[in-house]
N, C-alpha and C positions, 0 to 999 in steps of 0.2 A: 697078453696083448699081441705077442708075436704070432700066436696060434690064429687069432682072428684076422691078422694081417695076411697070413698065408691063405686063409680061406677066401678072403676078399680078392686076392690076386688070382686064385684058382677059378672063382666065379666069373671074374672079368675075362679071363682067357677062354672059359667055356662059352660065354656070351659072344665073344668075337668069333669063335669057331662056328657057333650056331648061326650067326648072322653074316657069315662070309659071303661076299658077292661072287657071282660067276661070270663067265665070258662066253662069247660065241665067235667062232672063226670059220672060215670056209672060202668058197670061190663063187663068184658070179660069172656066168658065161656071158661075156660082153658081145653086143651086136655092133652094127655100124652106125655112126652118127650121120644124120642127114646133112647134105651139103648146105652151105649158107643160102638163105633166101634173098638173092640179089637180083636186080633188074637185068634183063637180057643185055648183053654187051657191056656189062659193068667193068670199068677200068679205072680204079682209084688212082689219083695223082698224089704221089707221096715224094717227099724229099729223099728218103732212103728206101731201099728195097723192103718189101713186106716179108717179115719172117714167118716161118711155119707156125701153125697153131699147135699148141701142146697136145699130147695124146689125151683122149677123152675117157675118163674112168667112169665107174658107176658109184652111186651113193647107196649105202646100206644102213638101215636103222631098225630098231626094235621098239614096239609100242604096245600099249594095252589100253583098251577102251575104258574110259572113266577113271584112269589113273591120274593122280596129282603128281606131276613130275618135279623133281628138284631142279633148281637153277644151277647147274654145274658147269655150263659152257658159256656164260654170259660175261665173264670178267675180262675178256680180251677182245679188242677191236679187230674185226675181220678186214683184211686189205685185199682189194681187187685192183690191180694196177693195169695200166695200158702201156705195153712195151713191145716194140717191134710191130706195131699196128695190130696187136692181138690183146684180148683180155687174158690176164694171167693171175690166178689159175682160171681155166675155162669152165670148171665145174667145182662147186664146193657147197658145204652145208654149214648151217649155223642154228643155234637155238634161239627161240623167241626171246627178245630183250637185248640182243647183241647189236652193237653199233657197227656200221660198215663204212669204209672210206674208199675213194677211187683216185689214187694219185696218178698223175700223168707223167710217165717216164720218157716220152718221146719228145722230139724237138718241133712238134706241130700241135695244133689245136686238136682236142677231142671233144665230143659232145655226148655224154652218157645219159641214157634215158631208159625207162621201161613203161610199158602200158599193161603190165600183167594185172590180173584181177585182184590179187591181194594188196597190190601196191600201185602207186603212180608217182613217179618222180622224174624230173627233167632237170639235170644239173647245168644245162646250157654249155656254151663253149668255154673251155679253160685251157690255159697254157701249162707248161711244165712248172712254172714258178708260182702258179696259183693253187689254192687249196679249195676244192669244191666242198659244199656242205655235207657233213656226214649224215647218214640215214640210220634210224633206229628200226630194227627188224622186229616189230611188235605183233605181227600176225603170221601164222603158219601158211605156207603155200610155196609154189614154184615161181620164182621171179626170172623172167627172160630179159636179159640186159643187152643193149645194143649201143652202137655209136652212130649218130646221125650223119657224120661226115664220112666215115669208113664203114660202109654197109655190110661188109663181110665179117666184121667183128661181132662176137657174141659170147655171152657168158650165161651159165645156168646156176642160180643160187637157190638152193632148197632150204627153206626156213621150217624148222620142226619144233614142236613143243617138247618132245623127248630129248634128253641129253645123250642118249645112247645111239650114236651113229658113227660112221666111218666112211671115208672115201677110199675106194679100192686102189691097188696099184695097177699098172698097165696090163697085168695078166688076170686081173679080177680078184686077187686075193685080198682078204680083209680080216681084221680082228676087232671086236668091240668088248671092252672090259668094264668092270664095275657095275654089273647089272644085278639087282636083287633077285633072289630065286623066285621062280614062278613060270607060268606059261605066257608067251607073248606071240604077237604077229611079227614076223621079220619080213621086211620089204626092201626092194632095190629099185632105184631109178636108173634105167639103162641109158647108154649114149643116145639111143634113138628116141628117148623120152618116154618109152613104154615102161610100165611097172610090172614086176613079178613079186609074188609073195608066197609065204609058207608060214608054218607055225614052228616054234622052237621052245623047248623046256630048258630053263636055266636052273642048274643045281648048285648047291653050296660048294664054292671053291673049285668048281669044275668048268671045263671048256666044252661046250656043245659044238658039234661039227655040222655044217649045212652046205648044200650046193643049191644055188638059185639059177634057174634058166627058164626061157620061154617054152 
């Protein structure tokens, strides 16, 4: 019996080794974000000073045509707050099926909306003490989010079917783990909203290195 038990553990360890996922890391060469699209002479009236917008990173993801992706990133609600008269974070990614909420952390009204193609929602005006309706991100695509009251405010939310994505740091560095072995397309959404792409081969238990630039 002990002999068969040892064989079973050995086979399990071998299967885990054979099926070991891989990773990809590297750098995206960041470009400049476009300035906010505001009317000429725009001067927002606010109770407190407008704080600076957070640095704008890139989003990197790997995908394969025709692949059935596991739902690995949908168990946690995504939060996009309004604080200091800016959306924070200004750029983020989520997997399809993820809920998103928009808490107001300022002492004034905000009015969050988007007219992007994959989505349309308008949360109306709400105070710090009010909770706007959460949204379920059920379709892939880029959502451009704004505030009707403070027109300089903006957020870019990229909804992806794949669970293998990351937001870079301010230098463009990233790492994506837990990817099954195979050949994939790797893409990046830059601060300018332009995209760059390449191919990457993920190997068992190894980390591929890439650089993405225009």
